[in-house]
Legacy VTK file of the C-alpha trace (Angstrom):
# vtk DataFile Version 3.0
C-alpha trace
ASCII
DATASET POLYDATA
POINTS 281 float
-14.973 -27.658 -12.555
-16.485 -24.430 -13.574
-13.230 -21.832 -13.368
-13.087 -18.415 -15.210
-9.765 -17.812 -16.648
-8.306 -15.544 -18.917
-6.136 -17.880 -21.193
-6.772 -19.063 -24.934
-7.774 -22.562 -25.331
-6.066 -24.908 -27.374
-8.885 -25.211 -29.936
-8.029 -21.793 -30.510
-4.673 -22.653 -31.975
-4.561 -23.185 -36.214
-4.495 -26.188 -37.932
-1.294 -25.796 -39.087
0.053 -24.928 -35.447
-1.904 -28.111 -34.293
-0.394 -30.311 -37.417
3.443 -29.074 -36.549
2.943 -29.841 -33.095
1.832 -33.574 -33.783
5.030 -33.613 -36.235
7.126 -33.099 -33.430
5.796 -35.180 -30.999
5.927 -37.715 -33.823
9.305 -37.443 -34.582
10.057 -38.201 -30.868
8.370 -41.666 -30.721
4.775 -40.504 -29.881
2.296 -42.591 -31.570
-1.511 -42.257 -32.479
-2.239 -44.980 -29.780
-0.635 -42.665 -27.341
-2.958 -39.779 -28.231
-6.166 -42.698 -28.217
-4.857 -43.323 -24.416
-5.073 -40.109 -23.524
-8.709 -39.328 -25.211
-10.083 -42.555 -23.221
-8.064 -42.606 -20.165
-7.954 -39.828 -17.589
-5.094 -41.447 -15.504
-2.729 -41.518 -18.663
-4.052 -38.113 -19.635
-3.232 -36.578 -16.140
0.081 -38.096 -16.249
0.515 -36.921 -19.630
-0.425 -33.022 -18.690
2.030 -33.271 -15.653
4.974 -34.079 -17.789
3.944 -31.181 -20.491
3.320 -28.748 -17.331
5.853 -29.533 -14.805
8.393 -29.885 -17.553
8.608 -26.555 -18.653
9.650 -25.296 -15.459
13.154 -25.663 -13.653
13.425 -27.522 -10.311
15.506 -27.183 -7.414
16.806 -29.279 -4.672
14.590 -27.691 -2.073
11.236 -28.171 -4.255
11.518 -31.562 -5.536
12.293 -32.560 -1.455
9.053 -30.620 -0.931
7.301 -32.229 -3.810
8.292 -35.995 -2.458
7.513 -35.109 1.322
4.023 -32.916 1.105
2.503 -34.733 -2.455
-0.984 -33.862 -3.317
-0.329 -31.155 -0.275
1.945 -29.062 -2.627
0.527 -26.425 -4.875
3.045 -25.228 -7.240
4.002 -22.917 -10.184
2.911 -26.458 -12.511
-0.429 -26.537 -10.300
-1.024 -22.654 -10.947
-0.500 -23.282 -14.712
-2.944 -26.296 -14.834
-5.808 -25.203 -12.678
-5.627 -21.451 -13.473
-3.522 -21.130 -16.864
-1.339 -18.487 -14.739
1.615 -16.701 -16.528
4.809 -16.425 -14.743
7.781 -13.805 -15.293
11.279 -15.385 -14.843
11.984 -13.612 -11.680
8.875 -15.338 -10.031
9.866 -18.527 -11.441
13.418 -17.889 -9.781
11.560 -17.213 -6.830
9.756 -20.287 -6.725
12.710 -22.343 -6.392
13.498 -21.105 -2.872
11.176 -23.444 -0.633
12.003 -21.953 2.592
11.091 -25.266 4.940
13.822 -28.064 4.583
13.105 -31.661 5.170
14.110 -31.494 9.218
10.912 -29.783 9.254
8.696 -31.118 6.636
9.335 -34.433 8.340
9.181 -33.022 12.037
6.623 -33.938 14.561
3.286 -31.655 14.099
3.288 -29.269 16.977
-0.592 -29.890 17.043
-1.290 -33.222 16.202
0.315 -35.833 18.313
1.857 -38.767 16.364
1.868 -37.188 12.842
4.446 -35.275 10.679
4.292 -31.710 9.602
4.108 -33.082 6.097
0.579 -35.064 7.153
-1.166 -32.089 8.451
-0.101 -29.013 6.635
-0.579 -27.668 3.180
1.800 -25.748 1.123
1.812 -23.369 -1.589
3.300 -20.794 -3.566
1.703 -17.283 -3.295
0.434 -15.135 -6.260
-0.249 -11.517 -5.601
-1.937 -11.460 -9.183
-3.274 -13.773 -11.304
-2.787 -13.160 -14.436
-2.229 -9.475 -13.726
-5.463 -9.159 -11.742
-5.031 -8.809 -7.860
-5.559 -12.066 -6.411
-8.305 -11.031 -3.384
-10.914 -12.975 -1.927
-13.498 -10.699 -4.053
-11.466 -12.155 -6.975
-11.707 -15.616 -6.053
-15.273 -15.655 -5.864
-15.215 -14.331 -9.199
-13.216 -17.137 -10.151
-15.593 -19.803 -8.540
-19.190 -18.933 -9.047
-22.170 -20.781 -7.800
-22.580 -22.870 -10.992
-19.271 -25.196 -10.043
-17.309 -26.618 -7.494
-15.809 -25.302 -5.142
-18.026 -22.198 -4.704
-18.918 -19.647 -2.149
-21.912 -19.675 -0.722
-22.585 -16.306 -0.020
-21.350 -15.108 -3.196
-24.319 -13.276 -4.451
-24.094 -9.827 -2.496
-21.526 -10.945 0.044
-21.769 -9.134 3.342
-18.003 -8.645 3.677
-18.213 -5.948 0.611
-16.067 -3.140 1.363
-13.926 -5.295 3.957
-10.058 -4.511 3.172
-9.120 -8.297 4.040
-11.578 -9.194 1.165
-11.453 -6.972 -1.473
-7.722 -5.296 -0.965
-5.149 -7.534 0.684
-3.770 -10.071 -1.971
-0.969 -12.843 -0.879
2.480 -12.305 0.028
4.547 -13.413 -3.032
6.254 -16.252 -1.197
5.569 -20.194 -0.026
2.840 -20.505 2.845
2.550 -23.608 5.062
-0.525 -23.848 6.344
-2.229 -26.104 8.933
-4.722 -28.051 6.970
-7.427 -28.019 9.592
-7.971 -25.689 12.796
-5.562 -26.330 15.566
-7.164 -29.382 17.785
-8.861 -28.418 20.966
-8.878 -24.370 20.057
-12.546 -24.192 19.570
-14.481 -22.921 22.605
-11.509 -20.551 23.099
-11.410 -16.597 23.579
-9.710 -15.143 20.853
-6.468 -14.297 23.181
-6.688 -17.895 24.153
-6.359 -18.971 20.534
-3.342 -16.969 20.026
-1.592 -18.270 23.153
-1.967 -22.224 21.772
-0.003 -21.097 18.858
3.867 -21.990 18.953
6.628 -18.979 18.472
7.170 -20.806 14.798
3.361 -19.808 13.961
0.977 -17.089 13.522
-2.726 -16.578 12.688
-2.935 -16.976 8.638
-4.599 -13.912 6.690
-8.004 -14.324 5.611
-6.613 -14.521 1.621
-4.257 -17.373 2.707
-6.796 -19.247 4.584
-9.171 -18.690 1.616
-6.584 -19.855 -0.726
-5.384 -22.719 1.085
-8.765 -24.154 1.414
-9.536 -24.100 -2.530
-5.923 -25.067 -3.817
-6.223 -28.371 -1.252
-9.762 -28.941 -2.652
-8.195 -28.652 -6.331
-5.239 -31.284 -5.683
-7.109 -33.745 -3.328
-10.468 -33.173 -3.504
-11.030 -32.824 0.219
-12.584 -29.669 1.764
-10.610 -28.602 4.941
-12.810 -27.482 7.547
-16.065 -28.776 6.229
-17.832 -28.244 9.650
-15.654 -25.772 11.206
-14.201 -22.272 11.159
-10.542 -21.171 10.899
-9.838 -17.631 12.599
-7.887 -15.589 10.718
-5.478 -12.385 11.731
-7.606 -9.825 10.539
-10.868 -8.079 12.211
-13.393 -6.202 10.206
-14.503 -2.690 9.832
-17.753 -1.286 10.580
-19.965 -0.837 7.453
-23.525 -0.794 6.374
-23.524 -4.447 6.607
-20.916 -5.563 8.723
-19.843 -4.658 12.619
-16.717 -3.544 13.312
-13.940 -5.129 15.544
-14.769 -8.721 14.316
-12.300 -11.800 13.797
-12.467 -12.923 10.215
-13.146 -16.484 10.109
-12.737 -18.909 6.913
-14.221 -22.272 6.793
-17.764 -24.277 6.911
-16.560 -25.747 3.520
-19.135 -27.980 2.965
-20.574 -28.879 -0.315
-22.765 -25.708 -0.388
-19.615 -23.737 -0.580
-16.424 -22.076 1.280
-17.930 -19.752 3.493
-16.047 -16.227 4.561
-17.434 -14.665 8.028
-17.126 -12.700 11.088
-17.114 -14.169 14.383
-18.039 -11.956 17.746
-15.794 -13.539 19.868
-17.241 -15.670 22.195
-16.960 -19.327 23.254
-17.905 -21.010 20.055
-17.875 -25.231 19.466
-17.300 -24.422 15.646
-14.667 -21.567 15.887
-10.893 -22.632 16.715
-7.672 -21.346 15.407
-5.937 -21.555 12.012
-2.308 -21.515 11.807
0.309 -20.133 9.451
4.264 -21.359 9.317
6.311 -18.492 9.488
9.267 -18.200 7.294
LINES 1 282
281 0 1 2 3 4 5 6 7 8 9 10 11 12 13 14 15 16 17 18 19 20 21 22 23 24 25 26 27 28 29 30 31 32 33 34 35 36 37 38 39 40 41 42 43 44 45 46 47 48 49 50 51 52 53 54 55 56 57 58 59 60 61 62 63 64 65 66 67 68 69 70 71 72 73 74 75 76 77 78 79 80 81 82 83 84 85 86 87 88 89 90 91 92 93 94 95 96 97 98 99 100 101 102 103 104 105 106 107 108 109 110 111 112 113 114 115 116 117 118 119 120 121 122 123 124 125 126 127 128 129 130 131 132 133 134 135 136 137 138 139 140 141 142 143 144 145 146 147 148 149 150 151 152 153 154 155 156 157 158 159 160 161 162 163 164 165 166 167 168 169 170 171 172 173 174 175 176 177 178 179 180 181 182 183 184 185 186 187 188 189 190 191 192 193 194 195 196 197 198 199 200 201 202 203 204 205 206 207 208 209 210 211 212 213 214 215 216 217 218 219 220 221 222 223 224 225 226 227 228 229 230 231 232 233 234 235 236 237 238 239 240 241 242 243 244 245 246 247 248 249 250 251 252 253 254 255 256 257 258 259 260 261 262 263 264 265 266 267 268 269 270 271 272 273 274 275 276 277 278 279 280
């Protein structure tokens, strides 16, 4: 995938540093055959990279349980490092150890999908207000995912939502987020108030930045596009600008191969617009 990062690549390390690293690995039993497998076997390389990245961060009972229960539906510190070369301060690492939803929640029946558990229908991710010092807004995500790669946004050239606070200013809360991966079943062709009324007390509409982030991170981990033909209604409404009417609910989705959409909705009954859902802490 074509992702813009601000990190230095491994190739920028000097020959001496690379030689010293290989020597340390050799002292611990790594052989040229192991390195050959890294180069020739993508699955093997993935496992080795996972050990390098995951082993660099402490874990907790809560995060280990979440990792087992959610599998690829969990996006944690190691994933931010792997996919976006994110850097973390010690206090951020400690905050990431406090996963707020215990096993009894993750393994409980999904309130939206009969016969399935929350672990089967939700995506959890660690929210970063900034990515390597830069505010992580929807506008920043558009820069990080240009039209030359996947995933991408299909209106990233002069987007209509320029000047909207929910896309240009709002960042993720620095906490864990647990979102329904797809829209609430049966929530299309509902008016805005009717959609909100469908949410249990433990849930609320997601912010636009949270819904966008969930879609992008889910694609990174699973290769699947949430809401590939539907739109998830979010918590914000638009402000009036030269290119956008005011007071329209924000929606995210239609995540097909042409890209992820961020749009507004006039609020009428629509076959393609349903409610997103974010679990409260």
